[in-house]
C-alpha positions as CSV (number, residue, x, y, z in Angstrom):
1,M,21.9,-5.8,-28.7
2,L,18.9,-4.0,-30.7
3,Q,16.7,-6.9,-30.2
4,K,17.0,-7.0,-26.4
5,Q,16.4,-3.1,-26.4
6,A,13.2,-3.6,-28.5
7,Q,12.0,-6.5,-26.3
8,K,12.1,-4.1,-23.6
9,I,10.9,-1.1,-25.2
10,F,7.7,-3.1,-26.4
11,D,7.6,-5.5,-22.9
12,L,7.9,-8.6,-24.7
13,D,8.1,-10.6,-21.7
14,G,7.6,-14.5,-22.4
15,Y,8.5,-14.0,-26.3
16,I,11.6,-13.8,-28.3
17,L,11.5,-11.0,-31.0
18,D,12.4,-12.0,-34.7
19,K,11.7,-9.2,-36.6
20,I,9.7,-5.7,-36.5
21,S,7.6,-4.8,-39.7
22,Y,5.5,-1.6,-40.5
23,E,2.3,-1.7,-42.2
24,K,1.0,0.9,-44.7
25,N,-1.7,2.1,-42.2
26,S,1.2,2.8,-39.6
27,D,0.7,-0.5,-37.1
28,I,3.8,-2.1,-36.1
29,L,4.2,-5.9,-36.3
30,L,6.5,-7.8,-33.8
31,F,7.0,-11.2,-35.4
32,C,7.9,-13.3,-32.2
33,H,8.5,-16.6,-31.3
34,L,8.1,-19.1,-27.8
35,Q,11.3,-20.4,-26.5
36,K,9.2,-23.5,-25.2
37,K,9.6,-26.6,-27.9
38,S,7.1,-28.9,-25.9
39,M,3.9,-28.6,-23.9
40,K,2.8,-30.3,-20.5
41,F,-0.6,-31.8,-20.0
42,K,-1.5,-34.2,-17.0
43,N,2.1,-35.3,-16.0
44,S,2.9,-36.2,-19.9
45,R,4.9,-33.9,-22.2
46,S,4.5,-33.7,-26.1
47,Y,6.7,-32.4,-28.8
48,S,4.3,-33.3,-31.6
49,I,2.9,-30.5,-33.3
50,C,-0.3,-31.4,-35.6
51,S,-1.0,-28.0,-36.8
52,T,-0.3,-24.1,-36.5
53,R,-2.3,-21.0,-36.6
54,K,-1.0,-17.6,-37.0
55,R,-2.3,-14.8,-34.1
56,R,-2.3,-11.2,-34.3
57,I,-2.5,-10.0,-30.6
58,K,-3.1,-6.1,-29.8
59,H,-0.2,-5.2,-27.6
60,Q,0.3,-1.6,-26.7
61,V,0.1,1.6,-28.6
62,F,3.7,3.2,-29.5
63,E,4.1,6.8,-30.8
64,G,0.5,7.0,-32.1
65,R,1.1,3.4,-33.7
66,L,-0.9,0.6,-32.7
67,V,1.5,-2.2,-31.7
68,W,0.7,-6.0,-32.7
69,I,2.5,-9.4,-31.5
70,V,2.7,-11.7,-34.6
71,I,3.2,-15.2,-33.5
72,K,2.4,-18.6,-34.8
73,Q,0.4,-20.6,-32.3
74,R,1.0,-24.3,-32.3
75,R,-1.0,-27.3,-31.6
76,F,0.5,-30.3,-29.8
77,Y,-1.1,-33.8,-30.0
78,F,-0.8,-36.1,-26.6
79,T,-0.9,-39.6,-27.6
80,K,-1.6,-40.8,-24.3
81,H,-4.7,-39.0,-23.8
82,N,-5.6,-38.6,-27.9
83,K,-5.8,-34.9,-27.1
84,R,-4.9,-31.9,-29.4
85,L,-4.2,-28.6,-27.3
86,W,-3.6,-25.0,-28.3
87,E,-0.3,-23.8,-26.3
88,S,-0.9,-20.7,-24.2
89,L,0.4,-17.7,-24.9
90,P,2.2,-15.7,-22.2
91,N,0.5,-12.5,-20.9
92,V,-2.1,-12.9,-23.5
93,N,-6.0,-12.8,-22.9
94,T,-6.8,-15.1,-26.0
95,K,-10.6,-14.6,-26.2
96,K,-10.3,-10.8,-25.9
97,Q,-7.0,-11.0,-28.7
98,T,-5.2,-8.6,-26.5
99,S,-2.3,-8.8,-24.3
100,N,-2.5,-8.0,-21.0
101,S,-0.2,-5.1,-20.8
102,Y,-2.5,-3.3,-23.5
103,R,-5.4,-4.3,-20.7
104,K,-3.7,-2.9,-18.1
105,K,-2.9,0.2,-19.6
106,T,-6.5,0.8,-20.9
107,V,-7.5,0.9,-17.4
108,C,-4.5,3.5,-16.6
109,D,-5.8,5.5,-19.2
110,L,-9.3,5.7,-17.5
111,Q,-7.8,7.6,-14.6
112,N,-7.5,10.9,-17.0
113,A,-10.1,10.1,-19.9
114,S,-13.4,9.3,-20.8
115,Y,-14.3,5.8,-22.1
116,S,-14.6,7.5,-25.7
117,H,-11.0,9.5,-25.7
118,S,-9.6,6.4,-24.5
119,S,-10.9,4.2,-27.4
120,I,-9.0,6.7,-29.4
121,I,-5.9,6.7,-27.6
122,R,-6.1,3.0,-27.5
123,K,-7.2,2.6,-31.1
124,S,-10.0,0.2,-29.7
125,S,-13.7,-0.1,-30.2
126,A,-16.1,2.5,-27.9
127,M,-17.3,-0.6,-25.8
128,F,-13.6,-2.2,-24.9
129,A,-13.0,0.1,-22.1
130,P,-16.4,-0.2,-20.3
131,R,-16.7,-4.0,-20.7
132,L,-12.6,-4.4,-19.4
133,I,-14.2,-2.5,-16.2
134,D,-17.0,-4.6,-16.0
135,E,-14.6,-7.8,-16.2
136,L,-12.5,-6.5,-12.9
137,P,-13.1,-7.8,-9.6
138,E,-15.1,-5.2,-6.9
139,L,-12.5,-3.7,-4.7
140,N,-12.9,-4.3,-1.0
141,I,-12.4,-1.1,1.5
142,Y,-8.8,0.3,1.1
143,W,-7.7,0.4,4.9
144,P,-4.2,2.1,5.6
145,K,-2.7,1.2,9.0
146,D,-3.0,3.5,11.8
147,I,-6.2,5.6,10.9
148,S,-8.0,7.2,13.2
149,L,-9.8,10.2,11.1
150,I,-12.1,9.6,8.5
151,S,-14.5,11.2,6.5
152,L,-18.1,10.0,5.3
153,D,-20.4,12.1,2.3
154,G,-22.7,11.4,-0.1
155,K,-23.1,12.6,-3.6
156,N,-26.4,12.4,-5.6
157,I,-25.6,10.7,-8.9
158,G,-29.3,11.4,-10.3
159,N,-32.7,9.2,-10.0
160,H,-32.6,9.8,-6.3
161,K,-29.7,7.7,-5.8
162,Q,-26.6,8.6,-3.7
163,L,-23.2,7.5,-3.9
164,F,-21.1,7.1,-0.5
165,T,-17.4,8.0,-0.2
166,L,-15.4,7.2,2.7
167,G,-12.2,9.0,2.7
168,A,-8.9,9.7,5.1
169,P,-8.7,13.5,4.8
170,I,-5.2,13.6,6.7
171,K,-3.8,10.9,4.1
172,N,-5.8,12.6,1.2
173,Q,-6.9,9.0,0.0
174,L,-10.1,7.7,-0.8
175,L,-10.9,4.4,1.2
176,S,-14.0,3.4,-0.7
177,A,-16.7,4.2,-3.3
178,I,-20.2,2.6,-2.5
179,P,-22.9,2.4,-4.6
180,P,-26.6,3.7,-3.5
181,M,-28.3,1.8,-0.7
182,N,-30.5,2.3,2.0
183,Q,-29.1,3.0,5.8
184,A,-29.5,-0.4,7.3
185,K,-27.8,-2.1,4.1
186,L,-25.3,0.5,4.3
187,V,-24.2,-0.3,7.7
188,A,-24.1,-3.8,7.5
189,T,-21.8,-3.4,4.2
190,L,-19.2,-1.4,6.4
191,K,-19.6,-3.6,9.4
192,S,-18.8,-6.6,7.0
193,E,-15.8,-5.0,5.1
194,L,-14.3,-3.4,8.4
195,T,-13.2,-5.3,11.4
196,M,-14.3,-4.4,15.1
197,T,-10.9,-3.2,15.8
198,Q,-10.7,-0.9,12.7
199,R,-14.0,0.6,13.7
200,E,-12.8,1.7,17.1
201,Q,-9.8,3.2,16.4
202,I,-11.7,5.8,14.9
203,K,-11.7,8.9,16.8
204,E,-13.5,11.4,14.8
205,V,-15.9,10.9,11.6
206,C,-16.5,14.1,9.3
207,I,-19.8,14.1,7.8
208,D,-22.0,17.4,6.7
209,M,-25.5,18.5,8.1
210,D,-27.4,15.0,7.3
211,K,-29.2,12.8,9.7
212,F,-28.7,9.8,7.7
213,M,-24.7,9.9,7.8
214,K,-25.1,10.8,11.5
215,A,-26.9,7.5,12.1
216,V,-24.7,5.7,10.0
217,S,-21.5,6.9,11.7
218,K,-23.0,6.3,15.2
219,K,-23.6,2.6,14.6
220,V,-20.4,1.7,12.5
221,F,-17.8,3.7,14.2
222,P,-19.3,3.7,18.2
223,K,-16.2,5.5,19.8
224,A,-15.6,8.2,17.4
225,N,-16.9,11.8,17.8
226,I,-19.1,13.4,15.2
227,V,-17.9,16.5,13.1
228,I,-19.9,18.6,11.0
229,D,-17.6,20.1,8.1
230,R,-17.0,23.7,8.4
231,F,-17.7,24.3,4.6
232,H,-21.3,23.2,4.9
233,V,-22.1,25.1,8.3
234,I,-20.9,28.2,6.3
235,Q,-22.9,27.2,3.5
236,H,-25.9,27.0,5.4
237,A,-25.4,30.5,7.1
238,L,-24.7,31.8,3.1
239,R,-27.9,30.2,2.4
240,C,-29.9,31.9,5.0
241,F,-28.5,35.1,4.1
242,D,-29.2,34.5,0.5
243,S,-33.1,33.6,1.3
244,H,-33.3,36.7,3.3
245,R,-31.8,38.8,0.6
246,R,-34.4,37.7,-2.2
247,R,-37.3,38.1,0.0
248,F,-36.2,41.7,1.4
249,Q,-35.4,42.7,-2.7
250,K,-39.0,41.2,-3.9
251,I,-40.7,43.0,-1.0
252,N,-39.0,46.4,-1.9
253,N,-38.9,45.6,-5.5
254,L,-34.7,45.7,-5.7
255,M,-32.0,43.9,-7.3
256,L,-29.7,42.8,-4.9
257,S,-28.0,39.8,-6.4
258,N,-24.6,41.3,-7.5
259,I,-23.6,41.1,-3.5
260,K,-24.3,37.8,-3.4
261,S,-20.7,36.6,-4.6
262,L,-19.2,39.2,-2.1
263,V,-21.0,38.0,0.9
264,A,-19.5,34.7,0.3
265,K,-16.1,35.8,0.8
266,S,-14.5,36.6,4.1
267,T,-13.9,40.3,5.1
268,K,-10.0,39.9,4.7
269,N,-10.5,38.4,1.2
270,L,-12.2,41.4,-0.1
271,T,-10.6,44.3,-2.2
272,H,-11.1,47.8,-1.7
273,K,-13.8,48.2,-4.3
274,E,-15.8,45.2,-3.1
275,K,-15.8,46.5,0.5
276,Q,-17.0,50.1,-0.8
277,T,-19.7,48.1,-2.6
278,L,-20.8,46.4,0.3
279,F,-20.5,49.5,2.7
280,F,-22.9,51.1,0.3
281,F,-25.5,48.6,0.4
282,F,-24.9,47.9,3.8
283,N,-25.6,51.7,4.9
284,K,-28.6,51.8,2.8
285,Y,-30.3,48.5,3.9
286,P,-29.0,47.8,7.6
287,D,-30.7,44.4,8.0
288,L,-28.5,43.2,5.4
289,K,-25.2,44.3,7.4
290,I,-27.1,42.6,10.4
291,C,-27.0,39.3,8.7
292,Y,-23.5,39.7,7.0
293,N,-21.8,40.5,10.5
294,I,-23.3,37.1,11.9
295,I,-21.9,35.3,9.5
296,Q,-18.5,37.0,9.9
297,E,-18.8,36.2,13.6
298,L,-19.5,32.3,12.6
299,R,-16.2,32.6,10.9
300,Q,-14.5,33.7,13.7
301,M,-15.7,30.8,15.7
302,Y,-13.6,28.5,13.5
303,L,-10.3,30.7,14.1
304,K,-10.3,30.2,17.8
305,K,-7.7,28.3,19.3
306,N,-9.9,25.8,21.4
307,K,-13.2,24.3,21.9
308,E,-14.0,26.3,24.8
309,E,-13.3,29.8,23.0
310,G,-15.1,28.4,20.2
311,K,-17.9,27.4,22.7
312,K,-18.3,31.0,23.6
313,Q,-18.0,32.6,20.3
314,L,-20.7,30.1,18.9
315,K,-22.9,31.4,21.8
316,K,-22.4,34.7,20.8
317,V,-23.6,33.8,17.2
318,I,-26.7,32.4,18.3
319,E,-27.6,35.2,20.8
320,L,-26.9,37.5,17.7
321,C,-29.3,35.5,15.5
322,Y,-32.4,35.7,17.9
323,E,-31.4,39.5,18.9
324,S,-31.7,40.2,15.0
325,K,-35.4,38.9,15.1
326,I,-35.0,38.1,11.3
327,L,-36.8,34.8,10.5
328,D,-33.7,33.4,8.4
329,M,-31.1,34.1,11.0
330,I,-33.5,32.6,13.6
331,D,-33.6,29.4,11.3
332,L,-30.1,29.6,11.5
333,A,-29.9,29.6,15.2
334,K,-31.8,26.4,15.5
335,T,-29.9,25.0,13.1
336,L,-26.7,25.6,15.1
337,E,-28.5,24.6,18.3
338,R,-29.4,21.3,16.5
339,W,-25.6,20.2,15.6
340,Y,-24.4,22.5,18.3
341,D,-21.5,19.6,19.6
342,E,-21.0,18.5,16.4
343,I,-20.1,21.6,15.0
344,L,-17.8,22.3,18.2
345,N,-16.0,19.0,17.7
346,F,-14.2,20.7,14.6
347,H,-11.9,22.0,17.5
348,L,-10.5,18.6,18.4
349,S,-8.7,18.1,15.3
350,H,-9.7,20.7,12.6
351,I,-10.7,17.8,10.0
352,T,-12.5,18.6,7.1
353,N,-14.4,17.2,4.0
354,G,-12.1,19.3,1.9
355,F,-10.5,16.0,0.1
356,V,-13.8,14.2,-0.3
357,E,-15.4,17.3,-1.8
358,G,-12.5,17.7,-4.5
359,I,-13.3,14.0,-5.3
360,H,-17.0,14.5,-5.9
361,N,-16.0,17.5,-8.3
362,R,-14.3,14.9,-10.4
363,F,-17.3,12.6,-10.3
364,E,-19.1,15.4,-11.9
365,T,-16.5,15.7,-14.4
366,I,-17.0,12.3,-15.3
367,K,-20.6,12.5,-15.3
368,R,-20.5,15.4,-17.8
369,N,-17.7,13.3,-19.8
370,H,-20.4,10.6,-20.4
371,F,-23.3,12.5,-20.5
372,G,-24.6,11.2,-17.1
373,I,-24.5,7.4,-15.5
374,R,-26.3,4.9,-16.9
375,N,-24.8,1.8,-15.1
376,T,-23.7,2.6,-11.4
377,D,-22.2,-0.5,-10.6
378,R,-19.6,0.6,-13.5
379,F,-19.2,4.3,-12.3
380,V,-18.4,2.7,-8.5
381,K,-15.7,0.4,-9.6
382,R,-14.1,2.9,-12.3
383,L,-13.7,5.4,-9.6
384,M,-12.3,2.9,-7.1
385,Y,-9.7,2.0,-10.1
386,T,-9.2,5.7,-10.5
387,F,-8.7,7.0,-7.1
388,I,-6.9,4.4,-5.2
389,P,-3.3,5.1,-4.3
390,T,-0.9,4.5,-7.6
391,T,1.1,1.7,-6.1
392,L,-1.8,-0.5,-5.0
393,F,-3.2,0.4,-8.3
394,V,-0.3,-1.2,-10.1
395,D,0.1,-4.2,-7.8
396,L,-3.5,-4.5,-8.2
397,L,-3.6,-4.5,-11.8
398,S,-0.9,-6.6,-12.1
399,K,-2.8,-9.7,-10.3
400,V,-6.2,-9.1,-11.9
401,V,-5.0,-8.3,-15.7
402,G,-1.5,-9.9,-15.5
């Protein structure tokens, strides 16, 4: 009874446990043997064992202790073929001296740990996890059924390179992480990975204000409406405000940096003290108040019930920008006019890039943990194995690792 429980605890599928031993360094040794007494080769079976060798297979980590499978591997002699062959060990990568269970859990650890921390957890060498990621096959784009809204974004990863992410914002799933490439190659990659039916069923693509992404979206998803993420529109407006603030304080020799964070907040989210601070500065410097009011009017555009009301509000914002005669607000008005239809398309289904931006934050965490990115292909592959849905992740690892 205890033997069966131990086999389940240590996941000894294909092995028969003889005894458990503890070494001085707290390693756990599982002495096992195989049930099969013969070996098959080219339609012939051999029972003749010519030699044996002791094998120690790194199997898993249990309560902080490294667990090893200790087994005598037999070498069978086939008289008919004059061959001597070592028997295969179930669920073991013989070259790596590790079990498939150990390798699978190492990849799982990388969902929440850096390579160095994973080596500490799994009690392995520093390069074991990176090399394991290199051995895993590249993943195709994960494409759920009945998907009609997607988000496409890019993330700078250094050396003027951009990693591309394709996500499903409603399902909160990462569909693909694509390594850096030019526009033509990115279009070709997406077209090769997705069928025409899959591409035509996309109704909306959410992007930031990037001509590169707009061109890719139009070529790959011909029937989709392009939607500019609301976060990037408000962010651009705040940058225009900050540009005016810096120029204004430089000309007048002032220090107004303490209102930068307050302007970024919506009026309803300000405390009474923060409102008083803004009221003081705006009474003293009316131009800043005009810029602030324009940003609040732009925020109101996203709160409108439908596209028609949003269109009226957006026109109002553009008119206010030109009436202010402030250079930075005029630049904002030109940007809003340039992306006019794409900004208003937000009201079709209120799609945003929030989920993909959250994934980008995770990218930054991984980059900091590894002090930058040296191997882009390995980084992309790890992200895919980290962010794909858990059920798909487990099934895929079972096929790949065992």
